[in-house]
N, C-alpha and C positions, 0 to 999 in steps of 0.2 A: 232237386235239380242235380243230376250227375253229369259232369262234363269232362271230356277227355280230348286231347288233341296235341298238335305240334306247334311250337312257337313260330315256325315259318309260315303257318297258315293263320294263326290267331295270336296277335301280339300281346305283350303284358298290358299295354294301355287298354286294349279291347277287353281283356279278361277282367281287369279291375273295374272298368266302367260297367260291364255287365253285372258283376256281383254287387257293385254299389247301387246301381239303378234298380236292380231287382230286390234289393234289401235282403239278401240271402245270408243265412248263417251256415257255417261249415268251414272246412279246411281245404285250402288250395296247396297242392304239392307240385313243385316244379323240379324236374331232374335236368339240370344243366350239365355242360361239359366239366366234369370234375367236382361239381357242387350240387347240393340239394337244398332247396328252400321249402319252408313250411310256413304258410300265412293263414292265420285263423281270422274269420269274420263273424260278427254278430250283428244281425239286421243290417248288413251291408257296410258296417263300420269295422275298421281294423281293431282286432282284439289282441293279437299276438303275432310276432314274426320271429323267424329263426332261419339263418342262412349258414350253410356249411358247418365247419367245426369250430367256428368262433366261440369264445367263451361268452355265454349268454346268461349266466346266473346274475342275480341282483348285484353282488359286490362288483363284478366286472363291468356291469352297465353303469353303476354309480361312479366307478373309476374313469370310464370313458367320458362321462359328462363332467369330470373334475369336481365331483361332490366329495370324493375321498381320494386319498393317495394310494399308490400301489401297496405300500406297507400296511395301510389301514385295511385295504381289501383283503390282504393275506391274513391279517389277524381275525377279521370277521369270518372268513372261510373256515379258519381253524376252530373257532369257537361255536360255529353254527353248522358244522359239517353235516348233521343229520336233520337240518331244518329246511323247509321249503322257502321259496322266495316270499310268499305271503307272510310266513312266520318271521323271517328275517326283517322284512319291512316293518311289521308291527313292533318288533324288538327295538329297532332303530328309532321309530317314532315315539314309543313309550319311554325310551331312555333319554329322549330329548336331543338325540344326535342330529336329527333332521326332521323336516315336516313331511306330511303326506304329499304336498305340492312338489317338494324336491324330488321325491321318488317318482311320481307320475310324470313330471317334466322330463326326467332322465329317461324313463321308459319310452315316452313319446319321441324324444330326439333319437334314441337308438333305433326304434322301429321305423321312423322316417328315413333314416340313413340306409337301412336294409332295403326298404321299398325302392329307394333311388338306385341302389345297386341292381335291383331286378330289372330296371328299365334298360340296362345295357345288355341284357341277355337276349340274344336273337336265335340261339340254338337250344334245343331241349324239348322235352315232352312234359305234359302237365295233366293233372286230373283234379277235379273238385268234387269233394264228397260232402253232401249236405248234413248238417246237424252234428258234425264232429267238433267237440269243444277244444279249447286250449288245453295243453298238458296240465295235469294235476299239480297244484301248488304254485302255478305261475299267476302273476298279478294281471288280470285282464284289463285291457284298455277299451276305449270307446271313441276311436279317432275317426273324424271325417276324412274322406279320401278325395273330395273334389279338388281342393287346393293342391294336395299332394300330386294328383294326376297332372294338373296343369304345370306345376313346377318341374316335375319329372319329365314331362313331354318336352319342355324346353331344354332340359339337360340332355335328353336323348338326341335332339338335333345337334347340340354341342358335341356330344360323343361321336356322332356320325361324321361331323366335320373334322374332329381331331383324328379319327381313324383314317380319313382320306389324306390328311396332312402327314400323319405318322402311322403308316400302316403296320409296321412291325417294331416291337420292342426288343427284338433280338439284334438290332443295329446299335452302333455305338455313337458317342458324341466326341467332338474335339473342338477346341477353341478356334475361332477365326482370328486371323492376324490383321489387326486394324491399327497400324501406327498412327499416332497423332490423336487418338480418341482419349478424351479426358475421363479418367476413371471416376473422378469426383462427381461427374454428371450421371453416373449409373446408380440407380436406386433399385435394389433388389429386395424382394420380400424374404421373410425367414425361410419359406419353403424353397425359394429359388437359390438362396445361399446354400441350403442343405444339399441340393442337387449339384450345384456348381462344384462343391468340394470333391465330388466323385467323377467329374468330367475327365475322361481319359479314354483313348481308343481301346484300351484293354478291358473297359467295363461296358457291358451292354446296358441299355436303358432298363431292361428287366432286372438286372442285377442292382442297378442304382435304386430302382423303385423298392426292391426288397431291403436294401441297406437303409433307406429313408423311411421305410414302413408306409409306403404309398400304394394305393391301388392303381389299376390301369388308367383310369380317367385322370387321377391326380397327377401321375407322372407325365402323361401326355399334355395336360394343361400347362404344367411348368415348362416342359421342354418346348412347347409351342411358343410360349412367351419369350424364352431365351432365343429361339430361332428368329422370331419377329424382331427382337432387339439387335439381331446380328452378332450376338456374342458367341454362338456355337453353330456348328453345322453337323449334319448326320454323316457318318462314315461307316465303313465296314469294320467289324470287330477284329481284333487281333491281339496276340500276346498271351496273356495268362489263360488257363483253361476256363470254360464257362462257369464252373462252380466257384471260381475265385472272384472276389471283389477287392480291388486294390485302392488305397487312398493315394498312391503315388501319382505324381504329375510329371509330364515330360520335361527333361532337362533342356533348358533353352540354349540356343547357340549365342555366341557373343554379339553377332550382328542383329539379333532379335531383342536385345535388351530394352529397346524403347517401345516394343509392341504392347498392345493392350493385354495380350495373353500373360506376359510376364508380370505386368503391374497387377493384374487381377490375381495371379497366383500369390504375389507378395502380400496383397491385401488379405487374402483368405488365410494365409499362414500367420498373419498378425492378429487374427481374431481370437 
């Protein structure tokens, strides 16, 4: 089965369903705006996934799943520079550093994250070539796609909703002024606190996402929660050039000392 088309006419959901139900083996290549994805299937199951220029060697994947630290990943790369992922995996298992399950679980988690990213792609072209295997030296998986398709479809609906609420990441955020609001009643997640530290009309949401190492859906999800809580509002960007991201916060006027904004800033600075 050789398949070519455009994501405007054939969605990621339809592509994965077709390959899964037909139990096909081969490689699906998707050329999106600025990124390229390569997804390998074996008998309709996910065997390997790679998106963009993200580090996808085994040490990087183990680091992402917190099986090893960044310094450990660096050491492993240095000592296994000429080894494939399969060889590195066997070395770690035989050395007693981790189990086969640790490695497979990390690879499955990483591949599932990449597939979820693909569900947000609505622009691009694709082609599927039958019987093209995973790259040499990679550890092949055998992941069922049914549950992943269901979960990702739900996330796609969330993505569409977030895009409607926050259509552009090139806008900025500012704190709302709500005198009398008790800061003690505000419970923010770790991700929300990270974003709040950069809230400033000089910083666009895209810049904040980059500073917090968040992708488009993650930053939109956090910003939407802050908007719903009434803590921030969207405003036009201004001040520093787009390439700059500043941690500075607006200087409050004396008559605004009792506002939520100033108390929130004081709370952040005390962390």
